[in-house]
C-alpha positions in Angstrom: 31.3 82.7 -5.3 28.1 81.3 -6.9 27.9 78.7 -4.0 28.2 81.6 -1.4 25.4 83.6 -3.1 23.1 80.5 -3.0 23.9 80.0 0.7 23.2 83.6 1.4 19.8 83.5 -0.3 18.9 80.3 1.5 19.6 81.9 4.9 17.8 85.1 4.0 14.7 83.1 2.9 14.5 81.4 6.3 15.0 84.7 8.2 12.1 86.2 6.3 9.9 83.1 6.9 10.9 83.3 10.6 10.0 87.0 10.9 6.7 86.3 9.1 5.8 83.5 11.6 6.7 85.8 14.5 4.3 88.6 13.4 1.7 86.1 12.4 1.7 84.6 16.0 1.6 88.1 17.6 -1.4 89.2 15.6 -3.3 86.1 14.4 -5.9 86.7 11.8 -9.5 86.0 12.9 -11.0 82.8 11.7 -14.2 80.9 12.3 -12.3 79.0 15.0 -10.9 82.2 16.7 -13.6 84.7 17.6 -12.7 88.3 18.2 -13.5 89.4 21.7 -13.6 93.2 22.4 -13.6 94.2 26.0 -13.3 97.6 27.5 -13.1 99.7 24.3 -14.2 99.6 20.7 -10.6 99.1 19.6 -10.5 95.7 21.3 -7.7 96.7 23.7 -7.8 94.0 26.4 -5.8 96.2 28.8 -8.9 98.3 29.5 -11.2 95.5 30.6 -13.1 95.7 33.9 -11.3 93.9 36.7 -13.2 93.1 39.9 -10.5 91.0 41.5 -8.8 93.8 43.4 -12.1 95.3 44.6 -13.3 91.9 45.8 -10.0 91.2 47.6 -10.3 94.6 49.4 -13.9 94.3 50.4 -14.8 90.7 51.2 -12.6 90.5 54.4 -14.7 93.4 55.8 -18.2 92.2 55.1 -19.7 90.2 57.9 -22.6 87.8 58.4 -25.3 88.9 60.9 -27.7 86.5 62.7 -30.5 87.7 65.0 -32.8 86.0 67.5 -36.2 87.3 68.5 -39.6 86.0 69.8 -40.6 85.8 66.1 -37.8 83.5 65.2 -34.8 85.6 64.0 -33.2 86.8 60.8 -30.1 86.8 58.6 -28.3 89.6 56.9 -25.0 91.2 56.2 -22.9 94.1 57.6 -19.9 96.3 56.6 -17.0 97.0 58.9 -16.4 100.7 58.8 -13.9 101.1 61.6 -11.1 98.8 62.7 -12.3 99.0 66.4 -15.5 97.1 65.6 -18.1 99.5 64.2 -20.4 97.8 61.6 -23.0 99.3 59.4 -26.1 97.4 58.4 -29.9 97.8 57.8 -32.4 98.6 60.4 -34.7 95.9 59.1 -31.9 93.3 59.6 -31.7 93.9 63.4 -35.2 95.3 64.1 -36.9 93.6 67.1 -33.7 91.5 67.7 -33.3 90.1 71.2 -29.7 89.0 70.4 -27.3 89.8 67.6 -24.4 87.6 66.5 -21.8 88.9 64.1 -19.7 86.3 62.2 -16.5 87.5 60.5 -15.2 85.9 57.2 -12.6 84.1 59.3 -15.5 82.4 61.2 -14.9 84.2 64.5 -18.2 85.1 66.2 -19.0 88.1 68.4 -21.9 89.5 70.2 -23.2 92.5 68.4 -24.1 95.6 70.5 -26.7 97.9 69.0 -25.4 101.5 69.0 -28.3 103.1 67.1 -30.9 102.5 64.4 -33.0 104.7 62.2 -36.2 103.4 60.6 -36.5 106.5 58.4 -33.3 105.6 56.5 -33.3 101.8 57.2 -29.8 102.1 58.7 -28.3 100.7 61.9 -24.9 100.7 63.6 -23.5 97.8 65.6 -20.3 97.5 67.7 -18.3 94.3 68.5 -15.4 94.0 70.9 -12.6 93.5 68.5 -9.6 95.5 67.2 -7.4 95.8 64.1 -10.3 94.7 61.8 -10.2 95.1 58.1 -12.4 98.0 56.9 -14.1 99.1 53.7 -13.0 102.5 52.5 -15.9 105.0 52.2 -16.4 106.4 48.8 -18.5 109.3 47.4 -21.9 108.4 46.2 -22.4 111.8 44.6 -19.7 110.9 42.1 -21.3 107.6 41.1 -22.5 107.5 37.5 -25.3 105.6 35.8 -23.6 102.9 33.8 -20.7 102.5 36.2 -19.6 99.0 37.1 -20.2 98.0 40.7 -19.7 95.0 43.0 -22.2 93.8 45.6 -20.8 91.8 48.5 -22.8 90.0 51.2 -24.2 86.7 52.5 -27.2 85.8 50.3 -29.5 82.9 50.9 -27.4 81.6 53.9 -24.3 81.2 51.6 -20.8 82.3 52.6 -19.4 85.6 51.3 -20.6 86.2 47.8 -19.6 88.9 45.3 -21.8 89.8 42.3 -21.2 92.4 39.6 -23.4 94.7 37.6 -23.8 98.4 36.7 -25.5 101.4 38.3 -29.0 101.5 36.6 -30.3 104.7 38.2 -29.9 107.1 41.1 -32.3 108.8 43.4 -34.9 106.0 43.3 -37.9 106.0 45.6 -39.7 102.7 45.8 -41.9 103.2 48.9 -40.5 100.4 50.9 -39.5 102.2 54.1 -42.8 103.9 54.8 -44.7 100.8 54.1 -42.6 98.5 56.4 -41.6 100.9 59.2 -44.1 102.3 61.7 -41.7 103.8 64.1 -41.1 106.6 61.8 -44.3 108.2 62.9 -43.2 107.9 66.5 -40.0 109.8 65.7 -41.8 112.5 63.7 -39.5 112.5 60.7 -40.1 111.5 57.1 -38.8 108.4 55.5 -35.8 109.1 53.2 -35.5 107.0 50.1 -33.0 108.0 47.4 -31.6 104.6 46.4 -28.8 103.7 44.0 -30.4 101.1 41.7 -28.2 98.3 40.3 -28.6 95.1 38.4 -25.9 93.4 40.5 -27.6 90.2 41.8 -28.8 90.8 45.4 -30.9 88.3 47.3 -32.3 87.9 50.8 -29.4 87.9 53.2 -27.5 90.6 51.2 -29.3 93.3 53.2 -26.8 95.4 55.0 -23.9 94.3 52.7 -21.6 96.5 50.6 -22.0 98.0 47.2 -18.6 99.2 46.0 -17.0 100.6 42.9 -14.2 99.0 41.0 -11.7 100.6 43.3 -13.2 98.8 46.3 -14.7 102.0 47.8 -18.1 101.7 49.5 -20.8 103.7 47.6 -23.9 102.2 49.2 -25.4 99.8 51.8 -27.5 97.2 50.0 -31.1 97.4 51.3 -33.8 96.0 49.0 -34.8 94.2 45.9 -37.8 94.6 43.6 -39.2 91.1 43.0 -42.5 89.3 42.6 -41.0 86.1 44.0 -38.8 87.3 46.8 -35.6 86.5 44.9 -33.4 88.6 42.6 -35.2 89.7 39.5 -32.9 92.4 38.0 -33.6 95.3 40.3 -31.7 96.0 43.6 -31.3 99.1 45.7 -28.7 100.5 48.0 -28.6 103.5 50.4 -26.1 106.1 49.2 -23.0 106.1 51.4 -23.0 110.0 51.7 -26.3 109.7 53.5 -25.1 106.7 55.5 -22.0 108.6 56.7 -24.0 111.2 58.4 -26.5 108.8 60.0 -23.7 106.5 61.2 -21.7 109.5 62.6 -24.8 110.6 64.5 -25.1 107.2 66.1 -21.4 107.3 67.2 -21.7 110.8 68.6 -25.2 110.9 70.0 -26.7 107.4 69.9 -29.5 108.8 67.8 -30.2 110.7 64.5 -30.2 114.4 64.7 -31.7 115.7 61.5 -31.9 119.3 60.5 -35.3 120.5 59.3 -35.9 123.0 56.5 -39.7 123.1 57.1 -41.2 122.7 53.7 -43.9 120.5 52.2 -43.8 119.0 48.6 -45.5 116.3 46.6 -44.4 112.7 47.3 -42.2 111.2 44.5 -45.1 109.0 43.3 -47.4 112.1 42.7 -44.9 114.7 41.5 -45.7 114.5 37.8 -49.4 114.5 38.4 -49.1 117.5 40.7 -47.0 119.5 38.3 -49.5 118.9 35.5 -52.3 120.2 37.8 -50.2 123.4 38.3 -49.9 123.8 34.5 -46.3 122.7 34.5 -45.1 120.1 32.1 -43.0 117.5 34.0 -39.4 117.6 32.8 -39.4 121.2 31.7 -38.4 122.4 35.2 -35.8 120.6 37.2 -36.4 121.0 40.9 -38.9 120.5 43.8 -42.2 122.4 43.9 -42.9 123.7 47.4 -46.5 123.4 48.4 -46.3 124.8 51.9 -44.0 126.5 54.3 -44.2 125.7 58.0 -44.5 128.9 60.2 -41.4 129.7 62.1 -39.3 127.2 60.1 -35.9 127.6 58.6 -37.5 128.0 55.2 -39.9 130.7 56.4 -37.0 132.7 57.9 -35.0 132.2 54.6 -37.9 133.9 52.7 -39.2 130.8 50.8 -42.8 130.7 49.8 -45.3 128.2 48.6 -45.0 127.9 44.8 -41.2 128.3 44.8 -39.2 125.6 42.9 -36.0 124.7 44.7 -33.4 123.7 42.1 -30.1 123.6 43.9 -28.8 122.8 47.4 -25.2 124.0 48.1 -24.7 124.5 44.3 -25.8 120.9 43.4 -28.7 120.5 41.0 -31.7 118.8 42.4 -33.9 116.7 40.0 -36.4 115.0 42.3 -38.0 115.3 45.8 -36.3 112.0 46.8 -32.9 113.6 46.0 -34.0 116.8 47.8 -35.0 114.9 51.0 -31.7 113.0 51.0 -29.5 116.0 50.7 -31.4 117.8 53.5 -31.2 114.7 55.6 -27.4 114.8 55.4 -27.4 117.9 57.6 -27.8 118.5 61.4 -29.7 121.2 63.2 -27.7 124.5 63.0 -26.2 123.6 59.6 -26.6 126.3 56.9 -27.6 125.3 53.4 -27.5 127.5 50.3 -30.6 127.3 48.2 -31.3 128.3 44.6 -34.9 128.5 43.6 -37.3 129.8 40.9 -40.0 132.3 41.7 -42.1 133.8 38.9 -39.6 132.4 36.4 -36.6 134.2 38.0 -33.8 132.4 39.8 -33.1 133.6 43.3 -30.7 132.5 46.1 -31.0 132.4 49.8 -29.5 130.6 52.8 -31.4 128.6 55.5 -30.1 127.6 58.9 -31.7 124.2 59.6 -33.6 123.8 62.8 -34.0 121.0 65.4 -37.2 119.1 65.5 -39.1 119.8 68.7 -40.3 116.4 69.8 -41.8 117.7 73.0 -44.5 119.4 71.1 -46.8 117.3 69.0 -48.5 118.4 65.8 -51.7 119.4 67.6 -50.0 122.3 69.3 -48.6 123.6 66.0 -51.5 123.0 63.8 -55.2 122.9 64.7 -57.5 120.3 63.2 -59.3 122.9 61.1 -55.9 123.9 59.6 -55.1 120.2 58.9 -58.4 119.7 57.1 -57.7 122.9 55.1 -54.4 121.4 53.9 -56.1 118.1 53.0 -58.8 120.0 51.1 -61.3 117.3 51.8 -64.5 116.4 53.7 -65.6 113.0 54.9 -68.6 111.0 56.1 -68.7 107.5 57.7 -69.2 104.6 55.4 -72.8 103.2 55.8 -73.0 99.6 57.3 -74.7 98.3 54.1 -71.7 99.4 52.0 -69.3 97.9 54.5 -71.0 94.6 54.1 -71.2 94.9 50.3 -67.5 95.7 50.0 -66.4 93.2 52.7 -64.7 95.8 54.9 -65.0 96.5 58.6 -64.2 100.2 58.4 -64.1 103.1 56.1 -65.0 106.8 55.5 -66.2 108.3 52.2 -64.5 111.3 50.7 -67.4 113.7 49.9 -65.6 116.8 48.8 -62.1 117.5 47.3 -60.6 121.0 46.8 -58.3 121.3 43.8 -55.5 123.0 45.7 -55.5 120.7 48.8 -53.4 117.6 49.3 -56.1 115.2 48.2 -56.6 117.2 45.0 -52.9 117.3 44.4 -52.3 113.6 44.7 -55.5 112.7 42.8 -57.9 111.4 45.4 -61.4 111.9 43.9 -64.8 112.3 45.7 -66.3 108.9 46.3 -63.1 107.3 47.4 -63.4 105.2 50.5 -60.5 105.5 52.9 -60.0 102.2 54.8 -56.6 102.5 56.4 -54.1 105.3 57.2 -50.6 104.1 58.2 -52.0 100.6 58.9 -54.8 101.8 61.2 -58.5 101.2 60.4 -60.5 104.4 59.7 -64.1 104.4 60.8 -64.8 108.1 61.3 -63.4 111.6 60.5 -62.1 111.6 64.1 -59.9 108.5 63.2 -58.4 110.5 60.4 -57.5 113.4 62.7 -55.9 110.9 65.2 -53.9 109.1 62.5 -52.6 112.4 60.9 -51.7 113.9 64.3 -49.7 110.7 65.2 -48.0 110.7 61.9 -46.8 114.3 62.2 -44.2 115.0 59.4 -43.8 111.4 58.6 -44.8 109.9 55.3 -48.6 109.1 55.3 -49.9 106.1 53.5 -53.6 105.8 52.7 -55.1 102.5 51.6 -58.5 103.1 49.9 -61.1 101.9 47.5 -61.5 104.0 44.4 -65.0 104.9 43.0 -64.6 102.2 40.4 -64.1 99.6 43.1 -60.3 99.1 42.6 -57.9 99.1 45.6 -55.4 102.0 45.6 -52.7 103.4 47.8 -51.6 107.1 48.2 -48.5 108.5 49.9 -47.8 112.0 51.0 -46.2 114.1 53.7 -46.9 117.3 55.5 -43.2 118.3 55.5 -39.6 117.5 55.8 
C-alpha cells in the first residue's frame, strides 16, 4: 500500500510538471531576449494586425505600366484597369502630348492604348485596349476614407516592375496648386481646376502616376497623381485623386468622350487665400465651416436658387463642406441638369435651397457675359505700365504696376497691395492693362495664376478664380 502511494505521488508530480510546461510554452514570460510586440491593439492581440497581402493580391494584376512616345521624348506612368473589356484609368499628365501609347500588363503582354478622353482640370484620362476578361480593381468610396486609415499604393515607380507600398491617409481635401500651374488647356476649356486630393505617406515616386491607391480590402479609393518633394523623389507626401470624383469623369469619357460638368455659378476665394479673406471679412477662420460666396453669376443656377454674395455654403446634399477644394470637388461630380441640395448661412441663420446645375456655354466667351469695366470692378484694381528704367533695374522684360486696390475687390481679398508689379498671368507676359484684359478673358472661369514682384522686391504668386 505504501509502495502504491509513492508511485501515485510520483506520477502526479510529473503530470503537474507537464501541465506547467504546457502553459509556460503557451504564454512565455517576456525576457530581455524575447521582446513584446503589440500590433493592432493595445492588448497585444496579434489577430488584429494589418494585413496587406490580400489587398496586394487583388490589385497588382490590374495595375498596368504605361509608356508614351512624343516629339519631346516620351514618358512613363501607371494605370488601373477598371473594366474587364480594357478600360484603363490614368493621369492626364501621363499621356499628355503622346503620339503613341503602349500599355504593358503585369503578365508582360503589350497593347496599343487608345485615348478615349482626358481632362486637364482633374488630371484624369481614360484609355482603351483591345482585350477581354481582364482583372479589374473594385471601385471603393472615397467619402468613407478616414484620416489614419491604412492604404496601399500600387504602380510602376522609377521604371521598376509592379511595386506596392503601404502607409496611412494623412489628410483629405488637399489643394496643392499643381494642376493650374502645369495645365494650360484648362483655360481653353473654360472650367476651373479641381484639386481635392487624398494625402498619404505611402511611398510614391515618378512612374507611380496613374496607379492605384487602395484600402486594406483592395478597393480603389484614389488615382495616384503627385508628390510633394524638393528633389523629385518621394519625401513623405503623396497625393491621389478621390475615386468618387474619378468615377464621374471616367463615366463621362465613356458616354460622351468629354467631361460634362454642371455649373453652380458662384465665386469664392481660392484655397490658398481662404483664411486671409475670412479675416478681412471679420470672420475668424475655423469658427464657421463652409465656403464664403463672393459673387453670384447672373442667370446661373445659384442665382435662380436665391443664393447671394456673402452666403456661406455649409452642406451639399446633406454632407458637411469644410473647404473650397472639397466644395469644388463635390460640385464637379455632377452633370448639367443635376439638382443639388444646399444648406447655407445668411445673417447667422441656416437656410436651405436646391439648385439645378447648368451646362457651360462654350460658344459664348466671357466678353459677351461680362464687360471689361465689370471685370475691373471685380478685380478692384487699377494699373499702369512699368517704366523702362524699372524693367532694366528689376531684370524683367514686361510688367504693370498695381496703382490702386479696393478692399472688397479680388485683389484686396487675396492680399495684392498697391505697388505690386504683375509680370505674368497664366504664363503670359503682361506689358499693359490691355494684356491683363486679354489674359483674364481667355482664362474665363479657370483658375488664374499671377506671378508678380511684391513692393519689397520678393517674387510672389497669387491664385484665384472668377467662378466654378
